[in-house]
ZADO-1210 file (C-alpha; in nm, 4 decimals, padded with zeros to 6 digits):
<atoms>
<atom x="09.7676" y="06.9761" z="-13.1373" code="MET" pos="1"/>
<atom x="10.0356" y="06.7664" z="-13.3089" code="THR" pos="2"/>
<atom x="09.9926" y="06.3949" z="-13.3789" code="ALA" pos="3"/>
<atom x="10.2648" y="06.3254" z="-13.1249" code="GLU" pos="4"/>
<atom x="10.0846" y="06.5269" z="-12.8563" code="ALA" pos="5"/>
<atom x="09.7571" y="06.3407" z="-12.9128" code="SER" pos="6"/>
<atom x="09.9081" y="05.9990" z="-12.8459" code="LYS" pos="7"/>
<atom x="09.8099" y="05.8176" z="-12.5278" code="THR" pos="8"/>
<atom x="10.1164" y="05.7663" z="-12.3137" code="GLU" pos="9"/>
<atom x="10.1852" y="05.4386" z="-12.1363" code="ARG" pos="10"/>
<atom x="10.4013" y="05.5408" z="-11.8415" code="VAL" pos="11"/>
<atom x="10.3869" y="05.3609" z="-11.5072" code="ALA" pos="12"/>
<atom x="10.3657" y="05.5813" z="-11.2002" code="ALA" pos="13"/>
<atom x="10.5389" y="05.3264" z="-10.9759" code="SER" pos="14"/>
<atom x="10.7133" y="04.9907" z="-10.9908" code="ALA" pos="15"/>
<atom x="10.3989" y="04.8249" z="-10.8518" code="ALA" pos="16"/>
<atom x="10.2121" y="04.9396" z="-11.1628" code="ASP" pos="17"/>
<atom x="10.4379" y="04.7065" z="-11.3612" code="LEU" pos="18"/>
<atom x="10.3161" y="04.3940" z="-11.1808" code="ILE" pos="19"/>
<atom x="10.1417" y="04.1449" z="-11.4102" code="GLY" pos="20"/>
<atom x="10.0787" y="04.1168" z="-11.7833" code="ARG" pos="21"/>
<atom x="10.3784" y="03.8852" z="-11.8065" code="THR" pos="22"/>
<atom x="10.4315" y="03.7062" z="-12.1396" code="PRO" pos="23"/>
<atom x="10.3620" y="03.3509" z="-12.2499" code="LEU" pos="24"/>
<atom x="10.6248" y="03.1823" z="-12.4649" code="MET" pos="25"/>
<atom x="10.5994" y="02.8513" z="-12.6481" code="GLU" pos="26"/>
<atom x="10.8937" y="02.6329" z="-12.5522" code="LEU" pos="27"/>
<atom x="10.8106" y="02.3369" z="-12.7725" code="THR" pos="28"/>
<atom x="10.5272" y="02.1352" z="-12.9225" code="ARG" pos="29"/>
<atom x="10.4654" y="01.7840" z="-13.0507" code="THR" pos="30"/>
<atom x="10.3643" y="01.6512" z="-13.3889" code="GLY" pos="31"/>
<atom x="10.0171" y="01.5883" z="-13.2443" code="THR" pos="32"/>
<atom x="09.9716" y="01.9606" z="-13.1826" code="GLY" pos="33"/>
<atom x="10.0222" y="01.9623" z="-12.8069" code="SER" pos="34"/>
<atom x="10.2309" y="02.2565" z="-12.6868" code="ARG" pos="35"/>
<atom x="10.4232" y="02.3614" z="-12.3785" code="LEU" pos="36"/>
<atom x="10.3983" y="02.7299" z="-12.2909" code="LEU" pos="37"/>
<atom x="10.6024" y="02.9099" z="-12.0271" code="LEU" pos="38"/>
<atom x="10.4372" y="03.1824" z="-11.8184" code="LYS" pos="39"/>
<atom x="10.7397" y="03.4062" z="-11.7707" code="LEU" pos="40"/>
<atom x="10.6793" y="03.5607" z="-11.4312" code="GLU" pos="41"/>
<atom x="11.0382" y="03.6842" z="-11.4107" code="GLN" pos="42"/>
<atom x="10.9198" y="03.9852" z="-11.6106" code="PHE" pos="43"/>
<atom x="10.7481" y="04.1176" z="-11.2985" code="ASN" pos="44"/>
<atom x="10.9333" y="04.3826" z="-11.0964" code="PRO" pos="45"/>
<atom x="11.1638" y="04.2000" z="-10.8508" code="THR" pos="46"/>
<atom x="11.1871" y="03.9223" z="-11.1115" code="GLY" pos="47"/>
<atom x="10.9312" y="03.6959" z="-10.9468" code="SER" pos="48"/>
<atom x="10.5647" y="03.6021" z="-10.9327" code="THR" pos="49"/>
<atom x="10.5685" y="03.6479" z="-10.5531" code="LYS" pos="50"/>
<atom x="10.5346" y="04.0237" z="-10.5861" code="VAL" pos="51"/>
<atom x="10.1700" y="03.9633" z="-10.6843" code="ARG" pos="52"/>
<atom x="10.0816" y="03.8130" z="-10.3493" code="MET" pos="53"/>
<atom x="10.3097" y="04.0441" z="-10.1509" code="ALA" pos="54"/>
<atom x="10.1098" y="04.3391" z="-10.2800" code="ARG" pos="55"/>
<atom x="09.7764" y="04.1698" z="-10.2100" code="GLU" pos="56"/>
<atom x="09.8697" y="04.0774" z="-09.8522" code="MET" pos="57"/>
<atom x="09.9825" y="04.4310" z="-09.7734" code="VAL" pos="58"/>
<atom x="09.6829" y="04.6003" z="-09.9349" code="LEU" pos="59"/>
<atom x="09.4417" y="04.3646" z="-09.7558" code="ALA" pos="60"/>
<atom x="09.6089" y="04.4416" z="-09.4213" code="ALA" pos="61"/>
<atom x="09.5811" y="04.8133" z="-09.4923" code="LYS" pos="62"/>
<atom x="09.2109" y="04.7796" z="-09.5783" code="ARG" pos="63"/>
<atom x="09.1382" y="04.5805" z="-09.2620" code="SER" pos="64"/>
<atom x="09.3310" y="04.8162" z="-09.0348" code="GLY" pos="65"/>
<atom x="09.5812" y="04.5472" z="-08.9341" code="ALA" pos="66"/>
<atom x="09.8552" y="04.7627" z="-09.0882" code="LEU" pos="67"/>
<atom x="09.8645" y="05.1273" z="-08.9871" code="LYS" pos="68"/>
<atom x="10.0314" y="05.4167" z="-09.1761" code="PRO" pos="69"/>
<atom x="10.4080" y="05.4063" z="-09.1243" code="GLY" pos="70"/>
<atom x="10.3777" y="05.0565" z="-08.9780" code="GLY" pos="71"/>
<atom x="10.6293" y="04.7771" z="-08.9455" code="HIS" pos="72"/>
<atom x="10.6085" y="04.4409" z="-09.1267" code="ILE" pos="73"/>
<atom x="10.7994" y="04.1256" z="-09.0331" code="VAL" pos="74"/>
<atom x="10.8027" y="03.8049" z="-09.2373" code="GLU" pos="75"/>
<atom x="11.0215" y="03.4911" z="-09.2285" code="PRO" pos="76"/>
<atom x="11.1305" y="03.4734" z="-09.5916" code="THR" pos="77"/>
<atom x="11.4641" y="03.3994" z="-09.7505" code="SER" pos="78"/>
<atom x="11.3057" y="03.3987" z="-10.0950" code="GLY" pos="79"/>
<atom x="11.1148" y="03.6047" z="-10.3458" code="ASN" pos="80"/>
<atom x="10.8266" y="03.6917" z="-10.1118" code="THR" pos="81"/>
<atom x="11.0707" y="03.9042" z="-09.9165" code="GLY" pos="82"/>
<atom x="11.1827" y="04.0970" z="-10.2220" code="THR" pos="83"/>
<atom x="10.8204" y="04.1525" z="-10.3187" code="GLY" pos="84"/>
<atom x="10.7381" y="04.2788" z="-09.9699" code="LEU" pos="85"/>
<atom x="11.0437" y="04.5050" z="-09.9829" code="ALA" pos="86"/>
<atom x="10.9122" y="04.6705" z="-10.2996" code="LEU" pos="87"/>
<atom x="10.5590" y="04.7147" z="-10.1672" code="VAL" pos="88"/>
<atom x="10.6738" y="04.8501" z="-09.8321" code="THR" pos="89"/>
<atom x="10.8964" y="05.1081" z="-10.0008" code="ILE" pos="90"/>
<atom x="10.6062" y="05.2401" z="-10.2056" code="GLU" pos="91"/>
<atom x="10.3616" y="05.2350" z="-09.9136" code="ARG" pos="92"/>
<atom x="10.5929" y="05.3894" z="-09.6551" code="GLY" pos="93"/>
<atom x="10.6283" y="05.0884" z="-09.4230" code="TYR" pos="94"/>
<atom x="10.9352" y="04.9393" z="-09.2540" code="ARG" pos="95"/>
<atom x="11.0204" y="04.5772" z="-09.3295" code="PHE" pos="96"/>
<atom x="11.2187" y="04.3141" z="-09.1382" code="THR" pos="97"/>
<atom x="11.2888" y="03.9817" z="-09.3104" code="ALA" pos="98"/>
<atom x="11.3928" y="03.6782" z="-09.1061" code="VAL" pos="99"/>
<atom x="11.6292" y="03.4823" z="-09.3322" code="VAL" pos="100"/>
<atom x="11.8776" y="03.1961" z="-09.3399" code="ASP" pos="101"/>
<atom x="12.1841" y="03.1057" z="-09.5433" code="ARG" pos="102"/>
<atom x="11.9917" y="02.8558" z="-09.7553" code="HIS" pos="103"/>
<atom x="11.8703" y="03.1540" z="-09.9569" code="ALA" pos="104"/>
<atom x="12.0276" y="03.2844" z="-10.2736" code="SER" pos="105"/>
<atom x="12.2896" y="03.5426" z="-10.1782" code="LYS" pos="106"/>
<atom x="12.1688" y="03.7726" z="-10.4531" code="ASP" pos="107"/>
<atom x="11.8140" y="03.7704" z="-10.3121" code="LYS" pos="108"/>
<atom x="11.9479" y="03.8811" z="-09.9759" code="LEU" pos="109"/>
<atom x="12.1709" y="04.1455" z="-10.1331" code="ARG" pos="110"/>
<atom x="11.8807" y="04.2807" z="-10.3348" code="ALA" pos="111"/>
<atom x="11.6705" y="04.3109" z="-10.0233" code="ARG" pos="112"/>
<atom x="11.9441" y="04.4936" z="-09.8367" code="GLU" pos="113"/>
<atom x="11.9836" y="04.7278" z="-10.1326" code="ALA" pos="114"/>
<atom x="11.6119" y="04.8078" z="-10.0972" code="MET" pos="115"/>
<atom x="11.6555" y="04.9005" z="-09.7308" code="GLY" pos="116"/>
<atom x="11.5181" y="04.5854" z="-09.5689" code="THR" pos="117"/>
<atom x="11.6458" y="04.4866" z="-09.2252" code="ARG" pos="118"/>
<atom x="11.7665" y="04.1251" z="-09.2325" code="LEU" pos="119"/>
<atom x="11.7646" y="03.9032" z="-08.9227" code="VAL" pos="120"/>
<atom x="11.9810" y="03.5979" z="-08.9931" code="MET" pos="121"/>
<atom x="11.8924" y="03.2571" z="-08.8489" code="VAL" pos="122"/>
<atom x="12.1705" y="02.9992" z="-08.8443" code="GLU" pos="123"/>
<atom x="12.0515" y="02.6637" z="-08.9781" code="GLY" pos="124"/>
<atom x="12.1815" y="02.3097" z="-08.9901" code="THR" pos="125"/>
<atom x="12.3016" y="02.3361" z="-09.3504" code="GLY" pos="126"/>
<atom x="12.0685" y="02.0556" z="-09.4631" code="THR" pos="127"/>
<atom x="11.7837" y="02.2751" z="-09.5842" code="GLY" pos="128"/>
<atom x="11.5881" y="02.5903" z="-09.5101" code="PRO" pos="129"/>
<atom x="11.5444" y="02.6789" z="-09.1411" code="SER" pos="130"/>
<atom x="11.1710" y="02.7342" z="-09.1863" code="THR" pos="131"/>
<atom x="11.0626" y="02.6383" z="-08.8353" code="VAL" pos="132"/>
<atom x="11.3247" y="02.8531" z="-08.6633" code="GLU" pos="133"/>
<atom x="11.2597" y="03.1504" z="-08.8926" code="ARG" pos="134"/>
<atom x="10.8908" y="03.1384" z="-08.8032" code="ARG" pos="135"/>
<atom x="10.9733" y="03.1263" z="-08.4328" code="ARG" pos="136"/>
<atom x="11.1933" y="03.4359" z="-08.4554" code="ILE" pos="137"/>
<atom x="10.9386" y="03.6251" z="-08.6666" code="ALA" pos="138"/>
<atom x="10.6720" y="03.5479" z="-08.4071" code="GLY" pos="139"/>
<atom x="10.8936" y="03.6869" z="-08.1321" code="GLU" pos="140"/>
<atom x="10.9597" y="04.0075" z="-08.3257" code="ILE" pos="141"/>
<atom x="10.5890" y="04.0498" z="-08.3975" code="SER" pos="142"/>
<atom x="10.4967" y="04.0023" z="-08.0304" code="ARG" pos="143"/>
<atom x="10.7757" y="04.2225" z="-07.8973" code="ASP" pos="144"/>
<atom x="10.7419" y="04.5127" z="-08.1409" code="THR" pos="145"/>
<atom x="10.3798" y="04.4970" z="-08.2571" code="GLY" pos="146"/>
<atom x="10.4937" y="04.4467" z="-08.6158" code="ALA" pos="147"/>
<atom x="10.2387" y="04.3063" z="-08.8594" code="PHE" pos="148"/>
<atom x="10.3230" y="03.9493" z="-08.9650" code="TRP" pos="149"/>
<atom x="10.1537" y="03.8670" z="-09.2983" code="PRO" pos="150"/>
<atom x="10.2375" y="03.4952" z="-09.2508" code="ASP" pos="151"/>
<atom x="10.2357" y="03.3934" z="-09.6154" code="GLN" pos="152"/>
<atom x="10.1751" y="03.0258" z="-09.5331" code="HIS" pos="153"/>
<atom x="09.8441" y="03.1014" z="-09.3603" code="HIS" pos="154"/>
<atom x="09.7301" y="03.4285" z="-09.5187" code="ASN" pos="155"/>
<atom x="09.4436" y="03.3708" z="-09.7657" code="PRO" pos="156"/>
<atom x="09.5393" y="03.6890" z="-09.9495" code="ASN" pos="157"/>
<atom x="09.8502" y="03.5033" z="-10.0659" code="ASN" pos="158"/>
<atom x="09.6324" y="03.2809" z="-10.2849" code="ASN" pos="159"/>
<atom x="09.4012" y="03.5687" z="-10.3782" code="ALA" pos="160"/>
<atom x="09.6983" y="03.7542" z="-10.5239" code="GLY" pos="161"/>
<atom x="09.7085" y="03.5150" z="-10.8191" code="TYR" pos="162"/>
<atom x="09.3596" y="03.5768" z="-10.9572" code="ALA" pos="163"/>
<atom x="09.5206" y="03.8209" z="-11.1992" code="SER" pos="164"/>
<atom x="09.7611" y="03.5528" z="-11.3208" code="LEU" pos="165"/>
<atom x="09.4725" y="03.3194" z="-11.4034" code="ALA" pos="166"/>
<atom x="09.2929" y="03.5990" z="-11.5859" code="GLY" pos="167"/>
<atom x="09.6007" y="03.6725" z="-11.7946" code="GLU" pos="168"/>
<atom x="09.6331" y="03.3089" z="-11.9008" code="LEU" pos="169"/>
<atom x="09.2734" y="03.2895" z="-12.0218" code="LEU" pos="170"/>
<atom x="09.2861" y="03.6336" z="-12.1844" code="ASP" pos="171"/>
<atom x="09.6052" y="03.5503" z="-12.3761" code="ASP" pos="172"/>
<atom x="09.4946" y="03.2096" z="-12.5056" code="LEU" pos="173"/>
<atom x="09.2399" y="03.1134" z="-12.7677" code="ALA" pos="174"/>
<atom x="09.1982" y="02.7810" z="-12.5864" code="SER" pos="175"/>
<atom x="09.1635" y="02.6608" z="-12.2291" code="ASP" pos="176"/>
<atom x="09.4636" y="02.5796" z="-12.0121" code="VAL" pos="177"/>
<atom x="09.4453" y="02.2004" z="-12.0222" code="ASP" pos="178"/>
<atom x="09.7366" y="02.1413" z="-11.7839" code="TYR" pos="179"/>
<atom x="09.8984" y="02.3794" z="-11.5360" code="LEU" pos="180"/>
<atom x="10.2276" y="02.2760" z="-11.3787" code="ILE" pos="181"/>
<atom x="10.4037" y="02.4718" z="-11.1073" code="GLY" pos="182"/>
<atom x="10.6138" y="02.4528" z="-10.7955" code="ALA" pos="183"/>
<atom x="10.4421" y="02.4386" z="-10.4562" code="VAL" pos="184"/>
<atom x="10.5818" y="02.6104" z="-10.1476" code="GLY" pos="185"/>
<atom x="10.3287" y="02.8186" z="-09.9560" code="THR" pos="186"/>
<atom x="10.0712" y="02.6930" z="-10.2066" code="GLY" pos="187"/>
<atom x="09.9629" y="03.0422" z="-10.3039" code="GLY" pos="188"/>
<atom x="10.0871" y="03.0554" z="-10.6620" code="THR" pos="189"/>
<atom x="09.9629" y="02.7149" z="-10.7712" code="MET" pos="190"/>
<atom x="09.6427" y="02.6884" z="-10.5687" code="CYS" pos="191"/>
<atom x="09.5450" y="03.0516" z="-10.6138" code="GLY" pos="192"/>
<atom x="09.5875" y="03.0301" z="-10.9900" code="THR" pos="193"/>
<atom x="09.4027" y="02.6988" z="-11.0209" code="VAL" pos="194"/>
<atom x="09.1120" y="02.8206" z="-10.8087" code="LYS" pos="195"/>
<atom x="09.0731" y="03.1374" z="-11.0150" code="ALA" pos="196"/>
<atom x="09.0983" y="02.9421" z="-11.3424" code="LEU" pos="197"/>
<atom x="08.8216" y="02.7049" z="-11.2356" code="ARG" pos="198"/>
<atom x="08.6051" y="02.9914" z="-11.1137" code="GLU" pos="199"/>
<atom x="08.6264" y="03.1291" z="-11.4670" code="ARG" pos="200"/>
<atom x="08.5139" y="02.7978" z="-11.6157" code="GLY" pos="201"/>
<atom x="08.8475" y="02.6326" z="-11.6930" code="SER" pos="202"/>
<atom x="08.8681" y="02.2529" z="-11.6841" code="ALA" pos="203"/>
<atom x="09.2399" y="02.2715" z="-11.6032" code="VAL" pos="204"/>
<atom x="09.4255" y="01.9686" z="-11.4684" code="THR" pos="205"/>
<atom x="09.6825" y="02.0812" z="-11.2118" code="SER" pos="206"/>
<atom x="10.0172" y="01.9197" z="-11.1335" code="ILE" pos="207"/>
<atom x="10.2033" y="02.0505" z="-10.8295" code="GLY" pos="208"/>
<atom x="10.5791" y="02.0047" z="-10.8054" code="VAL" pos="209"/>
<atom x="10.7945" y="02.0010" z="-10.4929" code="GLU" pos="210"/>
<atom x="11.1624" y="01.9179" z="-10.4342" code="PRO" pos="211"/>
<atom x="11.2555" y="01.5623" z="-10.3480" code="LYS" pos="212"/>
<atom x="11.3046" y="01.5869" z="-09.9715" code="GLY" pos="213"/>
<atom x="11.0032" y="01.8124" z="-09.9179" code="SER" pos="214"/>
<atom x="10.7076" y="01.6879" z="-09.7114" code="ILE" pos="215"/>
<atom x="10.4135" y="01.8742" z="-09.8691" code="ILE" pos="216"/>
<atom x="10.2740" y="01.5709" z="-10.0527" code="PHE" pos="217"/>
<atom x="10.3449" y="01.3304" z="-09.7690" code="GLY" pos="218"/>
<atom x="10.6942" y="01.2184" z="-09.8631" code="ASN" pos="219"/>
<atom x="10.9724" y="01.1760" z="-09.6062" code="PRO" pos="220"/>
<atom x="11.1818" y="01.4838" z="-09.5384" code="GLY" pos="221"/>
<atom x="11.5360" y="01.5140" z="-09.6623" code="GLY" pos="222"/>
<atom x="11.8017" y="01.7522" z="-09.7850" code="LYS" pos="223"/>
<atom x="11.7314" y="01.9671" z="-10.0901" code="TYR" pos="224"/>
<atom x="11.8806" y="02.2781" z="-10.2500" code="TRP" pos="225"/>
<atom x="11.5855" y="02.4143" z="-10.4455" code="GLN" pos="226"/>
<atom x="11.4713" y="02.7426" z="-10.2900" code="THR" pos="227"/>
<atom x="11.1239" y="02.8941" z="-10.2992" code="GLY" pos="228"/>
<atom x="10.9355" y="02.5637" z="-10.3003" code="ALA" pos="229"/>
<atom x="10.8768" y="02.2698" z="-10.0711" code="GLY" pos="230"/>
<atom x="10.8732" y="02.2362" z="-09.6941" code="ALA" pos="231"/>
<atom x="11.1354" y="02.0668" z="-09.4743" code="PRO" pos="232"/>
<atom x="11.0840" y="01.7966" z="-09.2147" code="ALA" pos="233"/>
<atom x="10.9212" y="01.9275" z="-08.8991" code="GLY" pos="234"/>
<atom x="10.7338" y="02.2065" z="-09.0735" code="PHE" pos="235"/>
<atom x="10.3539" y="02.2234" z="-09.0464" code="THR" pos="236"/>
<atom x="10.2186" y="02.2813" z="-09.3959" code="VAL" pos="237"/>
<atom x="09.9756" y="02.5734" z="-09.3962" code="GLY" pos="238"/>
<atom x="09.6181" y="02.5834" z="-09.5300" code="PRO" pos="239"/>
<atom x="09.7205" y="02.7764" z="-09.8409" code="ASN" pos="240"/>
<atom x="09.8274" y="02.4398" z="-09.9809" code="VAL" pos="241"/>
<atom x="09.4783" y="02.3319" z="-10.0828" code="GLU" pos="242"/>
<atom x="09.5220" y="01.9690" z="-10.1803" code="HIS" pos="243"/>
<atom x="09.1800" y="01.9487" z="-10.3434" code="ASP" pos="244"/>
<atom x="09.3031" y="02.2017" z="-10.6002" code="LEU" pos="245"/>
<atom x="09.6093" y="01.9933" z="-10.6898" code="ILE" pos="246"/>
<atom x="09.5163" y="01.6953" z="-10.9051" code="ASP" pos="247"/>
<atom x="09.8603" y="01.5385" z="-10.8810" code="GLU" pos="248"/>
<atom x="10.1625" y="01.6092" z="-10.6640" code="GLY" pos="249"/>
<atom x="10.5089" y="01.5019" z="-10.7794" code="VAL" pos="250"/>
<atom x="10.8665" y="01.5421" z="-10.6599" code="THR" pos="251"/>
<atom x="11.1714" y="01.6420" z="-10.8628" code="VAL" pos="252"/>
<atom x="11.5332" y="01.5963" z="-10.7630" code="SER" pos="253"/>
<atom x="11.7696" y="01.8916" z="-10.7426" code="ASP" pos="254"/>
<atom x="11.9759" y="01.7458" z="-11.0262" code="MET" pos="255"/>
<atom x="11.6789" y="01.7228" z="-11.2648" code="ASP" pos="256"/>
<atom x="11.5494" y="02.0674" z="-11.1678" code="ALA" pos="257"/>
<atom x="11.8845" y="02.2398" z="-11.2113" code="PHE" pos="258"/>
<atom x="11.9750" y="02.0462" z="-11.5259" code="THR" pos="259"/>
<atom x="11.6492" y="02.1583" z="-11.6860" code="THR" pos="260"/>
<atom x="11.7073" y="02.5223" z="-11.5955" code="ALA" pos="261"/>
<atom x="12.0545" y="02.5068" z="-11.7493" code="ARG" pos="262"/>
<atom x="11.9337" y="02.3391" z="-12.0690" code="VAL" pos="263"/>
<atom x="11.6579" y="02.5991" z="-12.1075" code="ILE" pos="264"/>
<atom x="11.9160" y="02.8753" z="-12.0696" code="ALA" pos="265"/>
<atom x="12.1348" y="02.7310" z="-12.3443" code="ARG" pos="266"/>
<atom x="11.8462" y="02.6636" z="-12.5837" code="ARG" pos="267"/>
<atom x="11.6461" y="02.9843" z="-12.5349" code="THR" pos="268"/>
<atom x="11.8753" y="03.2425" z="-12.3746" code="GLY" pos="269"/>
<atom x="11.6320" y="03.2764" z="-12.0831" code="LEU" pos="270"/>
<atom x="11.7619" y="03.2100" z="-11.7334" code="LEU" pos="271"/>
<atom x="11.4990" y="03.0607" z="-11.5028" code="VAL" pos="272"/>
<atom x="11.5088" y="02.9628" z="-11.1365" code="GLY" pos="273"/>
<atom x="11.5568" y="02.6115" z="-11.0045" code="GLY" pos="274"/>
<atom x="11.1933" y="02.5539" z="-10.9116" code="THR" pos="275"/>
<atom x="11.0918" y="02.6662" z="-11.2604" code="ALA" pos="276"/>
<atom x="11.3362" y="02.4053" z="-11.3893" code="GLY" pos="277"/>
<atom x="11.1530" y="02.1439" z="-11.1809" code="ALA" pos="278"/>
<atom x="10.8142" y="02.2437" z="-11.3243" code="ALA" pos="279"/>
<atom x="10.9473" y="02.2428" z="-11.6819" code="ILE" pos="280"/>
<atom x="11.1114" y="01.9025" z="-11.6264" code="PHE" pos="281"/>
<atom x="10.7754" y="01.7477" z="-11.5356" code="ILE" pos="282"/>
<atom x="10.5999" y="01.9327" z="-11.8174" code="ALA" pos="283"/>
<atom x="10.8421" y="01.7964" z="-12.0761" code="LEU" pos="284"/>
<atom x="10.7984" y="01.4430" z="-11.9434" code="LYS" pos="285"/>
<atom x="10.4193" y="01.4720" z="-11.9702" code="ARG" pos="286"/>
<atom x="10.3963" y="01.6546" z="-12.3015" code="LEU" pos="287"/>
<atom x="10.4488" y="01.3415" z="-12.5105" code="ALA" pos="288"/>
<atom x="10.1611" y="01.1521" z="-12.3461" code="ILE" pos="289"/>
<atom x="09.8851" y="01.4122" z="-12.3113" code="VAL" pos="290"/>
<atom x="09.5865" y="01.4273" z="-12.5441" code="GLU" pos="291"/>
<atom x="09.6639" y="01.5628" z="-12.8947" code="PRO" pos="292"/>
<atom x="09.6161" y="01.9370" z="-12.9205" code="GLY" pos="293"/>
<atom x="09.6602" y="01.9987" z="-12.5475" code="SER" pos="294"/>
<atom x="09.7809" y="02.3310" z="-12.4101" code="THR" pos="295"/>
<atom x="10.0174" y="02.2884" z="-12.1175" code="MET" pos="296"/>
<atom x="10.1469" y="02.5847" z="-11.9162" code="VAL" pos="297"/>
<atom x="10.4458" y="02.5723" z="-11.6819" code="ALA" pos="298"/>
<atom x="10.4731" y="02.8549" z="-11.4298" code="LEU" pos="299"/>
<atom x="10.8196" y="03.0118" z="-11.4387" code="VAL" pos="300"/>
<atom x="10.8104" y="03.1716" z="-11.0964" code="CYS" pos="301"/>
<atom x="11.1360" y="03.3645" z="-11.0999" code="ASP" pos="302"/>
<atom x="11.4458" y="03.4682" z="-11.2888" code="ALA" pos="303"/>
<atom x="11.7639" y="03.2646" z="-11.3028" code="GLY" pos="304"/>
<atom x="11.9962" y="03.5632" z="-11.2657" code="GLU" pos="305"/>
<atom x="11.9541" y="03.5213" z="-10.8881" code="LYS" pos="306"/>
<atom x="12.1179" y="03.1795" z="-10.9045" code="TYR" pos="307"/>
<atom x="12.4363" y="03.2462" z="-11.1004" code="LEU" pos="308"/>
<atom x="12.6448" y="03.1311" z="-10.8030" code="ASP" pos="309"/>
<atom x="12.4405" y="02.8132" z="-10.7501" code="THR" pos="310"/>
<atom x="12.2248" y="02.6608" z="-11.0266" code="VAL" pos="311"/>
<atom x="12.4442" y="02.8037" z="-11.3027" code="TYR" pos="312"/>
<atom x="12.7796" y="02.7520" z="-11.1309" code="ASP" pos="313"/>
<atom x="12.9581" y="02.4289" z="-11.2245" code="ASP" pos="314"/>
<atom x="13.1806" y="02.4271" z="-10.9162" code="ALA" pos="315"/>
<atom x="12.8849" y="02.4702" z="-10.6788" code="TRP" pos="316"/>
<atom x="12.6984" y="02.1843" z="-10.8479" code="LEU" pos="317"/>
<atom x="13.0027" y="01.9556" z="-10.8544" code="LEU" pos="318"/>
<atom x="13.0621" y="02.0102" z="-10.4826" code="GLU" pos="319"/>
<atom x="12.7091" y="01.8794" z="-10.4171" code="ARG" pos="320"/>
<atom x="12.7110" y="01.6016" z="-10.6750" code="GLY" pos="321"/>
<atom x="12.4483" y="01.7759" z="-10.8869" code="LEU" pos="322"/>
<atom x="12.6320" y="01.8321" z="-11.2158" code="LEU" pos="323"/>
<atom x="12.5489" y="01.5443" z="-11.4475" code="ASN" pos="324"/>
<atom x="12.6325" y="01.5664" z="-11.8166" code="GLU" pos="325"/>
<atom x="12.4287" y="01.2566" z="-11.9173" code="PRO" pos="326"/>
<atom x="12.1222" y="01.4254" z="-11.7647" code="ALA" pos="327"/>
<atom x="12.1839" y="01.7283" z="-11.9868" code="HIS" pos="328"/>
<atom x="12.2168" y="01.5005" z="-12.2882" code="GLN" pos="329"/>
<atom x="11.8931" y="01.3133" z="-12.2097" code="ARG" pos="330"/>
<atom x="11.6968" y="01.6355" z="-12.1834" code="LEU" pos="331"/>
<atom x="11.8428" y="01.7723" z="-12.5054" code="ASN" pos="332"/>
<atom x="11.7494" y="01.4469" z="-12.6805" code="ARG" pos="333"/>
<atom x="11.3918" y="01.4795" z="-12.5523" code="LEU" pos="334"/>
<atom x="11.3622" y="01.8330" z="-12.6874" code="LEU" pos="335"/>
<atom x="11.5150" y="01.7197" z="-13.0162" code="ALA" pos="336"/>
<atom x="11.2571" y="01.4392" z="-13.0334" code="ALA" pos="337"/>
<atom x="10.9751" y="01.6938" z="-13.0020" code="PHE" pos="338"/>
<atom x="11.1281" y="01.8925" z="-13.2873" code="GLU" pos="339"/>
<atom x="11.1554" y="01.5779" z="-13.4983" code="GLU" pos="340"/>
<atom x="10.7931" y="01.4859" z="-13.4292" code="SER" pos="341"/>
<atom x="10.6891" y="01.8261" z="-13.5613" code="GLN" pos="342"/>
<atom x="10.8969" y="01.7745" z="-13.8758" code="ARG" pos="343"/>
<atom x="10.7465" y="01.4313" z="-13.9382" code="LEU" pos="344"/>
<atom x="10.3954" y="01.5644" z="-13.8825" code="ALA" pos="345"/>
<atom x="10.4550" y="01.8354" z="-14.1431" code="MET" pos="346"/>
<atom x="10.5798" y="01.5767" z="-14.3935" code="ILE" pos="347"/>
<atom x="10.2750" y="01.3587" z="-14.3283" code="ASP" pos="348"/>
<atom x="10.0429" y="01.6565" z="-14.3654" code="HIS" pos="349"/>
<atom x="10.2034" y="01.7514" z="-14.6960" code="ALA" pos="350"/>
<atom x="10.1724" y="01.3931" z="-14.8208" code="ARG" pos="351"/>
<atom x="09.8137" y="01.3267" z="-14.7161" code="THR" pos="352"/>
<atom x="09.6696" y="01.6780" z="-14.7068" code="GLY" pos="353"/>
<atom x="09.5151" y="01.6068" z="-14.3642" code="THR" pos="354"/>
</atoms>
């Protein structure tokens, strides 16, 4: 047997086998040794963390008998959950109907159609996602056709799907995760990860982020353009948002979220989604004031390539009053200040030997 023939191959048998083991990347650190790491979930198939919970919801339904061989799934989702469900249903031989609205990224909808998903379009008011109406239509389809409705906002297997993410963080770090910052929509990603971290002994402090105009943390409803996070006025927030697992809830404006995503793209070459921009914005604001030597992780829930016609399009932002050059400059100055603090710390270390 040749040396080449004796090697162990690493070949995935399906796209679902590629879920997880996403990388951590250090974005910046301070002169006091605190660092901001990005958990780059866009390296999952479908380019999003939501494929983790989509798989878990489907497999749990199969185990319980709620989903029969060759069955039909319906879910109101204009976002990444739908693309994750599309992938899982292809591999498991199910049919999938997604109830969507025009608040979604066009590329997410196109991707789903390319994967064979049936889209049912709900016309909204244009002021935000039509979450309530999408749920009503999905309920009708489920009742009329017998389709299985995972209901990501109320399905506990949504949260359970992120136990693997927590395990990866602890396995990849020599320290604890001191602060975890992420967007909150259904609650699954943030709450599921925090719960699993704490079950494994982590003393993590969690900071949940929602768009300004979302009602999850008790703020008044309003218009927002961030997709994949938040909840609009009139929506009943589901139990997967476990408030006792979120130590602090904050809001971020569309302008700050999108500005951050664009600055990250120009400084690192990585395109991240708008809600990831919101999480990174808060993380950067907090990094300077946390305890020295802290490890902070921001969850980058999806890839920015889906938002080339929105977050990364100057004309789209200008039309909505969201393109602000001073905001870009302020964020670049903050990142430059972190770099300068590292330089000064190195000089001080060289001078004192401490």
